Residue, then its C-alpha position, 0 to 999 in steps of 0.5 A: m510505480p503509479l503516477v498518482e501525484t499532486l499538480p504542480i510541484g513547487a515550493d510547497t512540495a518535497q519528495w524523495s525515494v523510499w521503499g522502491t517508490v517516491a514519497r511526496i509531501v505537499v503543505t498549504d504553508p510552504a514555510r513548513v515544508a522542511e519540517a513536514a518532510e522531517l516528520v514524515k521521514a521519521e515516521l517512515t523510518a519507524v515503520d520500516r524498522a517495525c515491519s520491513r520484510f527485507r530487514d533481518d533486524s526488523e521487529l516483524r522478522w523477529a516475531c516471525r522467527s519466534g517459532g510460534r511462541p507469543v511475543t510482546v511487540s511495540p505499539l507501532l507494530a501491534h497497530l500495523v499488524a492489527a490493520a493488516l488483520d482488519a483488512a483481511r477480515q473486511t475482505d474475507g481474506a482477499v488481502d492476507p498478510t500471511v502471503g510473505a513466503a509465497l512472495c518470496g517463492l515468486g522471487y520478491d524477496r528483496d526491496f523492489a528497487l533491487l528487483t526492478g528490471r531483473e529476471v529471477a531464477p525459477a525455484v521450488r519453495v515449500f511454504a504454509t498455505p496463507d491463512w490470516r486467521a492463524v495469526k493471533l494478536s491480543g493487545r501487544e502480544l503477537t503469535v505468528p505460527d511457525g513457518v509463516l512469514l508476514d508481509l504487511g506491504a498491502t496495508a502498512k504503506a497506506a497506514a504510514a501515509d495516514r499516520a504521517a499526514a495526521q502527525v504533520a497536521e497535528k504538530l505543524g497545523g495547516g494542511v498536508l498531503v502525503a503520497l507514497g507511490g499510489d497511496i495518498a493521505t491528507a489531513g488538516t485544511a485543504p487548499a481552496g478548491g481541494w487537493e488536485i490529483l493526477v491519477q495515471d498508472r504509466p505514461g500513455d495510460p488513461a489519466d484523470t485529474i480529480r479534486m479531493p476534500a480535506g481529510a480524503a485519501l486515495a489508493t491505486s493498486s496496479t498489476a503493471g507497476r511492480t513487475w519482474g520476470r522469471p523464464g517464460e512469465q511476467l509476475h506482479h506483486i499482488v498475490d491471490p491468497a487462494t492460489g499463492r500466485p499473482a492475481v489474474p490481471v483482469w484490471r491493470t489498475v484500481s483506484v479507490a477514494a475513501y476517508s483513510c488511505l488504509r481503507a482505500n488501499t484495502l479495497s483497491t487491493a481486494a478488487v485486483v484479487r477479486g477480478h471480475a467480481a470487483p464491481d460488486l465488492l466496491g459497490r458505491t465506493p468512488s472507484r476507477l478501474v482500468t482494464r488491460s486494454l485501457d478501458v476505464l470503468r468509473l463507479g460510485g460517483w468517480p468524476a468523469 
């Protein structure tokens, strides 16, 4: 789990475990922290019920069992699927929600908290070649091709951070930061001087402390955080749709700042998949890329 966090932890902060990572909220009014936490927990629960790949009773799993027939889904799932398809479109397929079966074939077939530190047995599994263009969404009518398992992990967590932060700011006022592991969204007013963030993947890795203005977001994608083993190989969770295998770890981490966590996460994930072409993809977007040898490349005005 990337150590991307606000500094320091105090009365204005709440945190708990969720989705194999840590959820943290920080509010500018400490008196509202308990209310804010309940709003965020409710949003995360709704997202989990809508699109968890690991719940047999999730709406997403039901849609994927439709045998290729169109089904009417909830507004929330439609929003999350639309976000995933937009991310695929924006990245020319580098971020593809149809890699679910490929992830299962690699052993990532359960909540990551149950996979951490374990070695999975090798397996031969046959699955459809990932292709996001085969998934159709018209309003709330979703069609998932038979045999395709959607995985919204690359976008749903970031979208949930955006949605949760916006809800807290709208209902409680003031300012809020919502961090779900390496996905951070803010809304409302920022503290004086901005939101202070420590950006670091693992203990001992290079660290930057930055300040973000109100409404800004940050996402970090890592090839070192969510890993597991199979005999003779180490695997990570960011799949290259072109191969169905974990992306070649040219970058240990990629951090991107934007004005939505969804946009930041889309770019950071795509950058990991694109490997050596990541700087061209990111262009002038504020970004921080860390190599496997822990060298740091800063782009687009990322502060030194």
